[in-house]
C-alpha positions, 0 to 999 in steps of 0.5 A: 787114540785121538790126538786130544786123548793122547794130550790129556793122558800125557798131561795126567802122567806129568807130575810135579814133585814138591819139596818143602823147605821150612824154618820154624819158630825163628824168634828175632827182636824187631822194631815193629808196630804203630804205637809209640812204645813199639817205635821206641824199643824192639820186641820179639817176633816169631817167624815161620816159613814154608817154601815149596820147591820143585824137586829137580828131575836130576838127583841131588849130588849132596851139594848145598848149591843143589838146594835152597839154603835155609841159612841164607833165607834166615840171613835175608829175614835178619837183613829185612828186620835190621833195615829199620822200623816197620809199622805193620806185620803185614808189611814185614810178611810181604817184604819177606815173601818178596825177598824169598821169591827172588830165588826162582826155584821157589814156587810158593812161600807161606810166611807167618809173623807173630808178635809175642807178648802183645795181648795179655791173654794170647800167646801171640797175634799176627798174620800168615800169607801165602804168595805164589810165583806166577809162571 
């Protein structure tokens, strides 16, 4: 077998197993929006997250330190929202994604932010972004 074929075969055998840690339907009051009525009072937003985390080659020892803690992630989201008024859901989504990716174990995060009860005929409006860690 030639060296290049060996390298190609080795690369094909290497696998990256991914675990998805998620938070669904987190509803929080937020000061968000560009309109006057949005700047004067909080409105409920819905946050959904999906975080892609590579599974460690070593087995998990049933310790919280071995995994991404979703409670810590929720606290980060609350802190960002509680920091003050944000004009755009896009800005909030970017701030959350940036904060989540500070954890080097997380390769990718999908953040979905929805404003509830804004459009009469719609359940929600919002944005969804995906941000990946560049290696």
